[in-house]
Each structure stands twice: as structure tokens, then as C-alpha cells.
Steps between C-alpha positions, in 0.01 A plus 500: 500500500740695293864545596418868541229420742723261686763771536236739614398275781855442608553876504185541714629236740828672541328834572263335757772311700803729448476661850346199686691383821419137439677304234297406197555251221282462181528139395394353165520128426728448802744772387542844651422761239503810731601619845498813708801672666397358844548149363833599350614629843376184678684267269804717439454462126429735215178490298684354206636221724157420642297504181507156332564297815277232644383617857608163643866566405498801736475268800713246679485150365268397787256692698474451877228249458753277316347534157694598198440862411447456122244220537328677785484829317345332197219365725436844648504666138259234389257616768544848377439389141194323613369822652561423867675767701774390745660660804816331641857547621784434258877501531696700234865541404676833472769548248758474770368148599324613824148371563204713601139400571220673322128508546349413158169600361445309181194661313293291255628495147346702228473363136644733253443458120807604291475657149579177331204349664697308770364511853731507801448496881643780710492554872662753738704393798529751779753427771625669809819425697389370846832353611549743780145474615520120505836517678354747752194271555722201537736689753191610688365149507842366608522771765158418621598133520815578686316727742254225566777248562682737731180598665419134574854401599590811702603395861256759648132533511366700199155612403400673174224757548310725258445861593129438549581256781482160329749230598622392154749236605722384787787258519553181701677676782196729544279190491721326753524804730133596511340160414255643251452404127433765236131408495478581868643853448297653220569852609621719791152543649501124577866519610480756776260319740697185458836663568390735776214356711531794738317807347751753639797308360314466173426874469858593576633249243251619230584863568872429444430298191275753339745786569776297329283422200391864472865605508586251224219619276590863550876487500597148391793329670471233768311407818722583789589186708256479792488247778153371610372187663259290291287204584525182284223265401595273801463808729874529569631849548797592283720810489552596140682779323321592171596718217413534140563660160307572182550263203301624206145551623539262798672498836729227620482483877764304700454358847810426708432287807704634797306322777794285601734787476285709729467214747876456510544875522261512792689204664830677439367821653382307809832320534691831444283657772587204736863521394507870578355436842749227559785713371390793730486259793830344410652855454375600837654187653825559319500866610448384859774239465730756343427749773576225761810408303621860496436535870685168562782628280525822694489310831777265373716787398438673835577175675821466292599849588417437865698180481797696371450755780472206750833370371639844537371520859645155581837594350515834679391344825772236467750769412393716794537210741877524496564862591210525737609176672855630526372830649282307742789280602725804562221671698459199727876484545502862602223431739703225666812730521304740743468270811861380457622859489306569824680202662837647390384832653408327831830310517701790400528594137838455333623709222546200270148385559361847435700525167375151398137594578525822303664317202228234499233762524651685204526188283154389590357839416676493162381158424144583591504823301635321180236229528212740566615724215502210267149390618379853461634515148335168405170611652509829310578320175231241560250776593573689172468179294177405670353852457603510135365155414171550682418856389643529145584862578695691247814686615849595383773261601851388422514163330785395730264526795268244349798277414645513855163438660451205260841352604431559868149351475617195308826435698334227720417303191840514353670409837315165486617431137816476296379762250641859512322822414713769339391866451620736228290809516582842373502721811391804302166366386211692661145397415155645559290180511351240718762343722257238652411332162856533382627318823229240447617438141870466598421278794282273289761474220784424749292258704380324177858461384602362843219247495513379142839572347727302735317175560773295347787720592639541860655837427409793284472874464209746458609846376288808512619798293344831413625780267360785300434417137558725203120540451454661843364182662650308792626155391460239777639154451451201726728219368597163637734211385250233585333222291308732263141456369374250243388657168147354530458652847649845428192648322271416802709620797295816546163328469300497820504166690766350275774335709739213468468442876141405504420316822845597642405839637501690166196730431581605146432872593855627591604590142149590410506765769841613371364544145191675625698753716765570240261559209236656717575743786871532425441568123780283365574189302650159586673237290647160597794337321590146588634172363515174679836474693590860411328681782223762477504880455200710582526845341276777626477854350330759726444877457686720754167664566212259516173586326199601701325198672182576310 
């Protein structure tokens, strides 16, 4: 072939492959003599750089099969020279040193006669970059392998189903849970009778399953978790929650065994029901006990009040004994004076005897009057105190009246002791309150001080004072110079049934009644200040007008 003919063929080759997407190389005697633009783009080289190179030099030193690229390419080119077409994968080097894999079509060589009579072998190498395709296939294969590993090792029963109802695969948890091998579960038509021996249960489960599959086909997404009971191969009934999701063209269905949880839940519900019954019964018993305790508490407080009233009666009775006894003695004396006066009259009454009789009669009448007036005053005072304490009637009163009645009522107690009671009450204080509860409060405070404050002291003083405060409240203070109260005891003195005289006559209700009356019906506040050996001060603040009892 002439040089002109050779050039014409090359020109024809260029025109044919200029716009091809695949790379093309025209090789003659193992040397590239022509290439298309696609080949230049793949290698990152210009035409001038490619022409004149051996194809093997455009590859890494070794192919992935471990064979040297130059030697291996010569074998492949030899096949082409011998007229055998080859189709294979080959690694190539770009100009920047990166490697890409190409799918090679090596066409049989064609003998060309040159003008000078020389014959040469030419063949065309067509190659396409399949690096990304291979990487995608490899990634897909690796993903499939990972999925299979995860599918098998997942700690929950899984089954892989096709949309037409075939059971493609299942993992060991599924096999352990249901007891079936894959060969025993070829499709769902075999599965339903095994899992649901009862036709009604089977129809219900199939309806739910088919609705879920239809929803996945139409809208995609997942199978909503649903709880059903399923029979295993051994006939055991298990409660399972199943759900699923589409993966490609198949559905992965999970089965979570909640049989034990439901058993425990049912047991807990049963225990809770029993516990609720026991709690209701215990609550009823406690309510009855509380009601009984409240009644007992009220009875004890009433008894304590009656005990105070009894002490008041005993004291007043003792106090009345003296004036009434004196009056009775004078009356009997006057009775004896009558017969003697008659004797004087019979014998002849003398002026001196008449004067003496009249003088004795006058003195006796005065003594009797004084004693009866004192008795009447005490009876009136006692009557008022008793009425106030028993009725809790509200009325206006002068505070000095309450103080004087308190002193008169408690005088028998102080006559038998070496402790004195001193009053310092503003005579102008007029209150509209409840005198009975107020008297009860003061009597309990004074009596409590008399009993507790002077155990180790033969003598002492209790002082009761009352004055108007700047805030419009009446300030009442009961203070003693006794032994005081221990710090650990002080916070508990108003608690019901708390007493330091347990077993010695103390009920622990005296100061509790005081606190209840002051903060309740009287509408005030109370505070105790005390230190061991420094005496005790009880400070009460009361409104001049008590609040309504309601």
C-alpha cells in the first residue's frame, strides 16, 4: 500500500471514531499509531503523547492477576495478531497516576500491505471505563453480604419474603422460635395452617397481613407493628409483635416474642388488683382506726377539760367550806342564845345581860353576813366560770374579771404550796371574745407551771400580765422563774399526748388544749421562750374582738 493510501485509511479511521464514546486505539506492530478523542480523555493524554507508545506502558506494572502488564499485553496482542478476538478487563493508568479499569474488546488484526511491499498487522482496541460500574457492583455485593450477615446474626426473628408470598430466607432466631426449616416453609400458603390451626384466627391474621402488603405495594413504607398469637411447630402458643419493611423487591418481616412479657404483665395486673383490694381494705381499716382515734382524742380532751372543771369544783368547795362553816357556827350559837335569854327573862332580865345579848346578836349577825357574802361571791364567780367553760358563749367582758376569777379559783392550790401568783392586768382592757376558753387557757398555763416548773425549788413565783400592744392585740404573758424547759423538749410541748409526767398523772393534753383554743376559737397566736434554769415565758397575742367561731 502506498503512503498516500495509508494516510487515507488513517483519515477514514479518524472520521469514523471521532465522536465515539468508547476509547479506540489503532495498533500496528505493538505500537499505537492512532487514537480517538475519547481515548485521550480517558488517559488524560494528547494524541501526540499517545501515538508511538506501546499499549502495555499505559498500565500499572502488574495487573490484578499478578502478571506483568507488558508481558501480558503481548500475549493478548498475539491473539489479536493470530486473528482471535478477545474480551477482557484491563487496568490503565491516567496521566495523573490514578488507575481505572476498562472493559477491552480486542478485534482480530488485519494485514495491511505498505507501498514498499512490507506487510504489517493492525488491530483496533476498543475500551470503556467500567471502574464505577465495578465499584458499584462490588459495593452492592458487599452490601448484600453485610445484609446477609446482619440478617442471620440479628437478635430477633427475621424472615425474607417476596411480594408473591414466597419465603426466601429466615435467620436462626426465626428457626429457633418457630421450629421450622426453610424447606418446611416454601410459601405463605403452607405457613398459615401451621401458624393458625383455628380457621377464624387464620382468617383474621391473613386479612391483617394482606392489608399490610397491599398498603406497602400502593404507598411503600412499613408494616405497622401488630401483635398476634402464633402456634409454633411444637404446638406452643406464642404472643408475637410483627412488623416489616420493603428492601428492594422483598419484604423483611420481624417477629418479636412478647409471650413472657405478657405473662408477667398479666401477673402484675393480677397482683395490682389484689394489692388495690388490700389497699382499699387497709384504707378502710385505717379510716376506722382514725375515726376511733379522733373520737378517743375528743373524749380525752373532754375528760381533761372535765378534770380541770373537777379541780375547780373541788377548790371552790374547799374555799366555800370556811365561810359557810363560819356562818353555820354563828347560826348555831345564835340558836343557843335564845333559850338562855328566856331564862334571863324568867329570872328577871338585867340591863347588863340585855346589852350583852344585843351586842352578841349584832356581832353574830355581822359575822354571818360577811361569811355568807363571801360564799355568795365565790358561788357567783364559780357559776360564771363553769358556764363560760361549758358553753363557749361569746360576750363582752373586762379582762380584769377573768384575772380575778382565775386568782379566786386557783387560790386553794396556791395556799397548799410555797409558790405565789401575781397579777398585773391593765384594768382598761375590754374584750369581745370567749371568756370560757380564755379562762381554760390561763388555768392550764398556771397549773402547768405550778406542776412542772418548781419540782426542784421550794419557792417560786408565777406572774400573769396583760397589756394592749401597739398592733391593737392584747398581749398576755404567763411567766415563771422555775426550772425551764430542755431544748429537745421545747418543740414538742404542744403535741397531743406529749408529757414528761408519763405514768405520774400527766395526760399530755393540757398544753395541746391551750394551743388549740388560742389558735382556734380565740383567733390568736402563742409562743414559748425558755432555757434550762432560766424559767419559762408563754406569750399570747389575742385580738380584742375574736373572729367568728365558724
